[in-house]
C-alpha positions in Angstrom: 0.2 0.1 0.0 2.9 2.5 0.2 3.9 2.6 -3.3 0.2 4.2 -4.6 0.1 6.5 -2.0 3.5 7.5 -2.6 2.9 8.1 -6.2 -0.1 9.9 -5.5 1.9 12.2 -3.6 4.1 12.3 -6.2 1.6 14.0 -8.3 1.5 17.4 -7.0 4.0 19.7 -7.8 5.8 20.2 -4.3 6.9 16.7 -4.4 9.3 17.0 -7.5 12.3 16.4 -5.6 11.2 12.7 -5.6 10.3 12.2 -9.1 14.2 10.2 -9.8 12.6 7.7 -7.5 9.2 7.3 -9.0 10.6 6.9 -12.2 13.7 3.9 -10.7 10.2 2.1 -8.8 8.3 2.1 -12.3 11.5 0.5 -13.9 12.1 -2.0 -11.2 9.6 -4.6 -12.6 10.4 -6.2 -16.2 7.9 -5.9 -19.4 6.7 -9.3 -20.9 9.0 -9.0 -23.6 12.1 -8.1 -21.2 11.4 -11.2 -19.4 11.3 -13.0 -22.7 14.2 -12.1 -24.1 16.1 -12.6 -20.5 15.2 -16.5 -21.0 16.3 -16.6 -24.4 19.8 -14.5 -24.5 20.6 -14.7 -20.9 23.0 -16.4 -18.8 22.2 -19.6 -17.0 21.5 -17.3 -13.7 19.5 -14.8 -16.3 17.4 -17.5 -17.3 16.4 -18.8 -14.0 16.4 -15.5 -12.3 13.6 -14.6 -15.6 11.8 -17.9 -14.7 11.7 -17.1 -11.6 10.1 -13.6 -12.0 8.1 -14.7 -14.5 5.9 -16.7 -11.7 5.6 -14.1 -9.6 4.1 -11.5 -12.4 2.5 -13.2 -14.9 -1.0 -13.1 -13.3 -0.7 -9.1 -13.7 -0.1 -8.9 -17.1 -2.6 -8.7 -19.9 -3.7 -11.7 -22.2 -0.9 -10.6 -24.9 1.6 -10.0 -22.3 0.9 -13.5 -20.8 1.0 -15.2 -24.1 4.4 -13.6 -24.7 5.9 -14.9 -21.2 3.9 -18.6 -21.7 5.6 -19.1 -24.9 9.1 -18.0 -23.8 8.4 -20.6 -20.8 7.0 -23.4 -22.9 10.1 -22.5 -25.3 12.3 -23.2 -22.6 10.7 -26.0 -21.3 10.9 -28.2 -24.3 14.4 -27.4 -25.4 17.0 -29.8 -25.1 20.1 -27.3 -24.9 18.3 -25.1 -22.1 20.3 -25.3 -18.3 18.7 -28.4 -16.5 17.4 -26.1 -13.6 15.7 -23.6 -15.9 14.0 -26.5 -17.7 12.3 -28.1 -14.7 11.3 -24.6 -13.2 9.7 -23.8 -16.5 7.7 -27.0 -16.7 6.2 -25.7 -12.7 5.5 -22.2 -13.8 3.7 -23.3 -16.3 1.2 -25.4 -14.1 1.2 -23.2 -11.2 0.6 -20.1 -13.2 -2.6 -21.5 -15.1 -5.0 -20.2 -13.0 -3.7 -16.7 -13.1 -4.0 -16.8 -17.0 -6.9 -14.6 -18.6 -6.9 -16.5 -22.1 -8.0 -20.3 -23.0 -5.7 -20.7 -25.6 -3.1 -19.7 -23.3 -3.7 -22.1 -21.0 -4.3 -25.0 -23.3 -0.8 -24.0 -24.6 0.8 -24.3 -20.6 -1.2 -27.7 -20.4 -0.4 -28.8 -23.7 3.2 -28.8 -22.8 2.8 -30.4 -19.4 1.4 -33.1 -21.1 3.9 -33.5 -24.5 6.7 -33.7 -21.4 4.2 -37.0 -19.6 4.0 -38.7 -23.0 7.1 -38.4 -24.0 8.9 -41.4 -25.4 12.2 -43.1 -24.4 15.3 -40.7 -26.1 12.9 -37.5 -25.9 15.1 -35.0 -23.4 11.6 -33.9 -22.2 11.5 -37.6 -20.4 13.5 -36.6 -17.7 11.4 -33.6 -16.5 8.3 -35.8 -16.3 8.3 -35.1 -12.5 8.3 -31.4 -13.4 5.7 -31.3 -15.7 3.5 -34.1 -13.7 3.7 -31.2 -10.2 3.0 -28.7 -12.8 0.3 -30.5 -14.1 -0.9 -31.5 -10.8 -1.2 -27.5 -9.9 -3.0 -27.1 -12.7 -5.7 -30.0 -12.5 -8.5 -27.7 -11.0 -8.1 -25.2 -13.3 -8.6 -26.2 -16.4 -10.3 -24.4 -19.3 -14.0 -25.6 -20.2 -12.5 -28.3 -23.2 -13.9 -31.7 -22.8 -11.2 -33.0 -24.7 -8.4 -31.5 -22.7 -10.0 -32.6 -19.6 -10.0 -36.2 -21.0 -6.3 -36.3 -21.8 -5.4 -34.5 -18.6 -7.5 -37.2 -17.1 -6.3 -40.2 -19.1 -2.2 -38.6 -18.7 -2.9 -39.0 -14.8 -4.7 -42.2 -14.6 -2.0 -44.2 -16.8 0.7 -42.4 -14.2 -1.6 -44.2 -11.6 0.0 -47.4 -12.1 4.0 -46.1 -12.2 6.6 -48.1 -10.8 7.6 -44.5 -9.2 6.0 -43.8 -5.6 6.2 -40.1 -5.8 4.8 -40.2 -9.1 1.5 -42.3 -8.1 1.0 -39.8 -5.6 0.9 -36.6 -7.2 -0.9 -38.6 -10.1 -3.9 -39.4 -7.3 -3.5 -36.0 -6.1 -4.0 -34.8 -9.5 -7.0 -36.9 -10.4 -8.5 -35.7 -6.6 -8.5 -31.9 -8.0 -9.6 -32.4 -11.4 -12.7 -34.9 -10.3 -13.4 -32.7 -7.6 -13.2 -29.6 -9.9 -15.0 -31.1 -12.7 -17.3 -34.4 -11.2 -18.5 -34.7 -14.9 -15.1 -36.2 -15.7 -16.0 -39.8 -15.4 -19.6 -39.6 -17.1 -18.4 -38.0 -19.9 -15.4 -39.7 -20.6 -15.9 -43.3 -20.3 -12.9 -44.5 -21.3 -11.0 -42.8 -18.7 -13.2 -43.7 -16.0 -12.9 -47.8 -17.2 -9.1 -47.2 -17.4 -9.1 -45.6 -13.6 -11.5 -48.2 -12.4 -8.9 -51.0 -14.0 -6.0 -49.1 -12.3 -7.0 -48.3 -8.8 -10.6 -49.6 -7.9 -10.4 -53.3 -9.1 -7.0 -53.8 -7.8 -7.8 -52.1 -4.1 -11.0 -54.0 -4.1 -10.0 -57.2 -5.0 -7.7 -57.1 -1.8 -7.7 -54.2 0.5 -5.6 -55.7 3.2 -3.1 -56.1 0.4 -3.4 -52.5 0.2 -3.2 -51.5 3.6 -0.1 -53.6 4.0 1.7 -52.7 0.6 5.3 -51.5 1.5 5.7 -49.7 -2.0 2.7 -47.3 -0.7 3.1 -44.7 2.2 0.4 -42.9 3.8 0.5 -40.3 1.8 -0.3 -42.6 -1.1 -2.7 -44.4 0.3 -4.9 -42.1 1.8 -4.4 -40.1 -1.7 -6.1 -43.2 -3.6 -8.9 -43.1 -1.0 -9.8 -39.3 -2.1 -10.0 -40.3 -5.6 -11.8 -43.6 -4.8 -14.3 -41.2 -3.1 -14.7 -38.9 -6.0 -15.6 -42.2 -7.9 -18.2 -42.8 -5.5 -19.4 -39.2 -5.5 -19.4 -38.8 -9.1 -20.8 -41.9 -10.1 -24.5 -42.7 -11.3 -24.0 -46.6 -10.9 -25.1 -47.6 -7.3 -22.8 -50.7 -7.9 -19.2 -49.0 -7.9 -20.4 -46.6 -5.1 -21.0 -49.8 -2.8 -17.7 -51.1 -4.1 -16.0 -48.3 -2.9 -17.8 -48.0 0.4 -16.6 -51.9 1.3 -13.0 -50.7 0.3 -13.4 -47.8 2.9 -14.8 -50.2 5.8 -12.3 -52.2 5.2 -9.8 -49.9 5.2 -11.1 -48.2 8.2 -10.3 -51.6 10.1 -7.1 -52.8 8.3 -5.0 -50.0 7.9 -2.3 -49.0 10.4 -2.3 -45.4 9.9 -4.7 -43.4 12.4 -5.5 -40.7 10.0 -5.9 -43.3 6.8 -8.2 -45.3 9.1 -10.4 -41.8 10.0 -10.6 -41.3 6.1 -11.8 -44.4 4.8 -14.4 -44.6 7.9 -16.0 -41.1 7.2 -15.9 -42.3 3.5 -17.2 -45.3 5.0 -20.4 -43.8 6.3 -20.6 -40.7 4.0 -21.6 -43.1 1.0 -25.2 -44.1 0.1 -26.3 -46.6 -2.2 
């Protein structure tokens, strides 16, 4: 609140002596093009600083300025010649800032960049940044533009990673699905292939042996609770009473069997909340 007050005071001729200071304040913040130029031609330190500054400034730019910055972030994320820490941070910023973007096309471009990294094949330099892209997609999952095709692609990409051999990836994918399904509960009904894949990847294995789920050494407490959140989303959004009952049965078992009190409490709550 100090800067607006100072600038108001500077409008008075009696404060002319402070005008150089006011000009200096105005020029502290870079323009979108200055950020883009720093990302493209600066040193490694300059590029990383520009990406970090973009994270704090992007929401304040107009649509045209946001497009310039997002394009440059995409360029850094996808370029095999960009420094590694710059690429990783660019993927994260693209996802974290989706909610601040004013134009749906710019949002789609940011999310397509993240999906491209998750779908990268072996040998593609983006493959090494899958965790960064996944964390970005998790951050963006509940801020997608109204686009049924994009919703389906995001849901499909996250569902694939529910079966990842990497526990961190599995947990982030589950949390991303939870955010997506809470914000767009119609996704599972509108996109039946995604629903079927999610049931096969998560609901069926847990329903077949809740005790194995509770004692699986590969799954830490956070992952198990994240999995239960997505199962609750499936039950909440499903028009199929049998699916809801399957989820409730899982919750009843986990509430009795899991070793972690927080996981048991969460399961117990949903075992009571889900109705046929």
